[in-house]
N, C-alpha and C positions, 0 to 999 in steps of 0.2 A: 488030731494035732498033738505032737509030743509036748512034754511039760514046758520046754523052752522054745517050742516052735513059734510061738507068737512073737519072740524077739526077732526071728528071721523075717517074719511077715511085716512087722511095724518098725524095724530098726531105722528107716529114714526119718520117720516122725519123731522117734525117741531122740535121735541124734540132734535134730533141729531144736527140740525142746531144751535139751541140755545146753546147747550152744547159746540159747537165748537166756535161760534162767540162771546159769552158773555165774556169768559176770555180775548180774544183779545181786545174787545171793552173796557174792564175795565182797561187795562194796562195804557193808557194815563191818566185816572182819578187817578188811584193809584199813578202813577209817579208824577203827579202834587201835590198830597197830601204829598208825601214824600219830594218834594222840599220845600213845605211850612213848614213842621216840621223841616227841616234842615236850614231854613232861606236862601235858594238859589233860591227862586221863582223869585225875582226881578232881580237877575243876569241872570237867564235863559231868562226872557223876554227881558232884555237889549241886550243880545247876539243875540236873534232872530231878534230884530229890526235892529241891526247893520248889520247882514248878509243880511237882506232884502234890506237895503239901499245900501250895496255894490253891490248886484245883479242888482238893478235898475241903479246904476251908470255905471256898465259895459255895460248895454244895450244902454246907451247914447253915449258911445265912438264911434268914427268913425271907420267903418269897412274898411279894406283894400280889395279892389276888386281883385279877382283872375286874374292873367295875362292870356290873351287868349293863347291857345296852339300855339306854333310857327310853321309856315310852313317851311318845309325844303327848303333851298336855292338851286338854280340850280348850279350844278358844272360848273367849268369854261369851261369844254369840251362839255357842253350840247348844243343842237341845239338852234338857235336863237328863234324858236317858243316856246320851253320849258322855256327859260328864260323869255320871255314876258308873258307866261301863269302864271308862279309862281309869277311874280311881280304883275300881276292883282289880283291873289288870295290873296296875302298878303294884298293888299289894301282893298279888300272886307272884309277879316277876321278882320282887324283892326277897322272896323266901324260897326260891328254887335252889336246887343242889344237883350234884351229879346223879343222885339216886332217881331224880325225876325223869331221866332218859336212860335208865339202866337197861331197859329192854322195851319191846313194843308195848307191853301191857302198861308199864310205867308211863311211857309217852302218851298213851291213850288217856290215862287218868289225868295227866297234866292238861292235855287238850280239852278234855271234858270240863275241867274246872274253868278254863279260860272261856270256852264257848258258852257254858251255862251262865257264867257271870255276866257276859254281854247280853245273852238272851233274857235273863231275869231283869236286867236294867231296862230293856225295851218292853218287856211283857211281865211286869211284876205280878206276883201271886198267881201265875199261870203254870200249872204242873207240866204242860206241854209246850212251854215257851221255846225250847230249841227247835221244835218242828213247825213253827209258824213261818214257813218259807215254802216256795214252790221248787219243783225239780229243775226248771231252767235256771232259776237264780242260783241254786246250789251248784250246778255244773259250772256256771260262770265264776262263782266264787273259787272253786278249786283251780280253775285256770289262772285266775289272778293270784291266788295264794302260791301256786307253784312258782310263778315268776318272782314274786316278792321274796320267798324263802331262799331261792337260789341266789338272788342278787345279794341278800343280806349275808348269807354264808360266805360267798366269795369275797365280800368286802371286809367282814369282821373275823372270819376264820379262814384266811387264805391257805393254810396248811392242807385243807381238804382237797385243794386242786392237785396235790401230789400224792394223795392216798387212793389206792385202788378200791373201788366200791364192789361189794358183793350184793347184787340186786336180788331181791326176793321175787320169785316168779309171780306174776299178776294173773295168771290163768290164760285161757284161750282168748284169741282176738275176736272182737265182735264182728269183724268184716269177713271172716272166713266163710266158705260155702258150707251148706248143710248146718244151719244154726240149730242149736239145741236149747234145752232149758237153761244152759249156762248163760245165754244172752239175758235172760230175766235176772239172773243173779248179778250180772255186770251192772245192771241198772239199779237193782235194789241195794247194792253195796253203798250207794250214795243216799240211802234212806234217811240219814241224819247227818248234820254238819260235822260231828266228831269223826265218823267213819270216813267221810269225804276228805277231811283235812289230814287224817292219819295216812290214808293211801298216798297222798302227795308228799307227806313229810317223811315217810318211812325210809325210802331210799336215800333221801338227802341227809337225814340226821340219824335215825335209829341205827342204820347199818354202818355208817361212816363214823359219826361222832362217838357212838357208844363203844365201839370196839377199838378205836384207834386214838382217841384224844385222852389227855390227862383229865384228872378230876376237875381242875379249874376250867378246862376247855369244855367239858361236858356241861358244867353249870352255865357257862356262857351260851352254849348251844341251846340249853333249856330256856334261858331268858329270851333268846332270839325267837324260839318257837312260840313262846307266849306272846311276844310283841307282834309278830307277823300274823299269827292265828287270830289274835285280838283285833288287829286292823281289818283283816278279812271279815271277821264276824260282825264288826261294827258296820261295815259297808253292806253286809248281807241284811241285817235286821233293820238298818235305817232305810232300806229300799233302794240303795244305789244300783243294784243289779236288776231291778224290775224292768226299767225301761230298756236297759241293754239286752235283756232277754227278749224283748219284743223286736229289737233291731237285729238280733243275732250277731252282735259285735261286742268286743270287750268294753266294759264301762269306762267312762271318763267323767265321774260325778262332779269334779270341780269345774272342768272346762265346758261341760255339757250345758245346753240351754234348754229350758223347758218351753213348750209351745205357748204362744200367747204373750200379751204384753205384761210388763211388771206393773203391779198396782200399788200406788202410793196413796195411803189414806191421809186425807187432810182433815183433821179433827180439832176440836177445842170448844170453848164455851161460846154462847151466842154473843155476837159482836166482837169476837177476837180477831176478825180480819181474814177469815178463811177464803172468802170469795176474792177479796183483793189480792191475796197471796197467790191464788190460782191464776188470776189474770196477769200478775207480774211475772210469774214463772213461765207462763206460756207466751208472753209477749203480745197478747191481744186480749180483747174483752171477750171472755168466754162465759164466766159466771156472773149473774146479776149481783150488784152490790149496792150499798147505800141504803136509802129509805125505801126498802122493798120488804115484802113479807119474808120472814126467815124460811130457810130451807127445811122442809119437813120430811124429805126422803133423800136417800143417797143419790147423788148425781155424779156421773162419770164424764170427765173432760180429758181429751187427749192432750198430752204435754207438747208433742211436736206437731207440725203442720199435718203430717200424714197420719199421725195417731197410731203408728204401728208398734212402737217400742214401749212407751210408758203411758199409763193412764192415771190421772189425778182423780181420786174418788172423794168427793166432798161429802162429809157426814153432817147430819143435822146437829146443831149445837146441843151440848149437854151441860147441865149444871148439877154435878154430883154423879151418883151411880146411875149409869144408863140402863135402858130396858134390855130385856133378853133379846128381843128382835134386833136392837141396835148392835149388841155385842156379837150376835151371830153373823151379821153382815160385815162388821168391822174386823172380826177375827180372821177373815179370809185375805186380808191385805198382806203384801210382801214387805212393806216399809211404812212407817208411820211418821207423818210430819205434824207435830202437835203445835198449834198456834195459841199463844198467850200474849196478852197485852203487857208490854215491857213496864209500863208505869203503874200497873195494877198489882199490888203486893199480895192480894188474896189468891192463894194457890190451892186451897182446900178442895174446891169442886173439881179442879183439874186433876189433882192427885187421886181423888176418889174414883173418877172415871178411868184414869190410867190403871189404877190398881184392879178395878173390875175387869178391864181388858187383859191384864196380865194373868188374873185368875182363869180367865177363859182360855188363854194360851196354855197355861199349865195343865189344863185338863187333858192335853195330848202331849205327854212328855217325850214322845219319839220325834217331835218336830221342834226345830229351833224357834225362838221368839223372833219376830220381826224387829229390826233395829228401829230405834226411836230418835228422831231429830227434833229439837225444839226450835221454833221460829218465834223470836221476841218481836212481835209487830209493834207499831207505834213507837219505835225507838226515838223518833223526833220529839216525843212529848216527855222524855226523861229530863231531869234537872240539868241545867236550867231550861225550863220549857220554852222560853222565848228565843232561845238560841238554836238556830238550825242553819249551819253553813258547811255542808259537806264539801270535800271528803273528810272522813274521820278515820283515825288510826285506832284500831281496837287496843293496841298496846301503848297509845299515847297518854299524855298527862293533862289534856284539856279537861275542864269540868264535865263536859258531856261524855267524853271518852271514859273517864273514871266511873261515871254513872252507868255506862253501858256494861263495863266489866263487872260492877257490883250487881247489876240486875241479872246478868248471865249466870254468875256464880250462885245467886240466890235461887234462880229458877232451876238450875241443875240439882241443887241440894233438895229443894222442895218436891220436885217431880221424880227424883231418882232416875234422871235421863240426861244424857249428854251426847253431843254438844248442844248448847243453846246459843243461837246466832241472832244478834240484834239486826233488825231490818226495818226499813220504812217502805211501805207499799201503798202509799196514798193514791198513786196512779202508776200504770206501767211505764209511762215516760219519765217520771221523776223517782222511780224506785232506787233505793240505795242498799248496797251491800248484798245484792243478790248473788254476786260471784262467790262470796264466802258460803252462802247457803247452798248453792249448787255444788260447791266443792265438798261440803259435808254430806250431801245426798250421794255424790259420786263415791265417797269413801265408804258409805254404807251399802253401795250397790252390790258388791259380791255376796254379802250376807242375804240381801234381798233376793238375789238370783237363786241362791241355794234354797231359800225358803220357798220360792216359786217352784223349784224343781221337786222339793218334797211334797208340795201341795199337788203337783201334777201326777206324782207317783202314788196317790192315795188308792184305797181299795176300789176295785172295779165294781160297777153296779150289776144288778141281776140281769139286765139286758145283755151286757157284754159277756157275762159268764154263760148265759144261755147260748149266745152266738158261738162262742169258742167251743162249748160242749158239742154243738151240732157239727162244727167243722172238724172236730176230733174223731167223729164216728168212723169215717172211711179209713183214717190212719190206724185206728185201733183194730179195725177188721183186718187190714192187711198184716199188721203185726201178729194178730192171733193166728192167722192162716200160716204165716211163716213159722211161728212157734210150733204149731201142730205138725207141720211137715218135718220139723227137726227132731221131734220126739221119736225115739226108737222103741218100737213095741217088741216085746219078747214073747 
């Protein structure tokens, strides 16, 4: 082709391009000529300079940094370990910066700080705390974390939806034919929570946020990473994924229900009206009361007629610090209904027994304490003792109503437990204010259900471990055979 031969070849395209572009390119020139004819050219130039100066001034204004996403505070009923974990995560999130997600190595260090803070809260003084999990739990955690981190990024950093991601290759797929030793590496890369979380977060944050966001955006992404990784780690070490691993389904720790009935411990001093309270709540005579021998062992009574949902566990009366056997039995309850006589101001023995029970609960910081509801029995004997004409309004101003409020406030302060509900349970037929007591128990039911779930997710016994080990032998043999066939010998 000659030097100008391409003109002959492409002249139709060139002519079309000139016909389209030339009128558009001429518009600014023609517009400026029109401004000159109208005497508006200087005004146009002045306006252009003013807008340019305004834009430059706006760039010099100080920018308000985006507040880092807040970490949810632990509820009052949460376990001591969860409270410590959330406090440590909040401290980490408050100090993050863009450098914390500068690259994959920096993100790993940030994740390691978050995961180790949670692990140490649940397993203090344990050098191997981050590894106190099983592989099924770990895999379920990564699934949960992947969904949480993507939802958080989409909601709080929507600009990421418009940025093209550069994904890091994750290696060969596990499902391809001719498996090799790479299969083992695919499993072993989840050998610790930090690696598992980093694999899920890398494409979502490290490659997108690090390379495309501003410094403020990177810091916000780092805080999101701490928050979501912390939430996943709390669920992991609290045992929320253990039962889901058995079911092979994503966990729903809040809505899930542990098997078996909820146990409500009915405790208090001798003669506090525990048996009468049980009879009144169940609506029938279940527990013997009155002039009979005191209960010397724990007795279980179904609350409903079918007895399927809730069990009232009547404890032997205590006058002061109870025995170790009493504490071991009582500590397994999901909710505590503590009975005290409303007209008896002596609260020392009740407080000593409750404090001993709280110390027993504190020995396991990974579990939350059961909620405590106080039942003020014998409310009809409060001043004036000769007056008893229900109904009574707890917020009313009658002498008996004022005495009830004072007794409830004194009991809550002395026992360190709330609420305290005044009731009269002299007989199931003449019981008074049971609706308020049932409402207090219903309000505490979610915490009791979570306590029951944590109790059900306790460590498996040796028999269960031996059974699962025996059931795993065939699967291990098959995997070993597949692995051996996939190894290429040279």
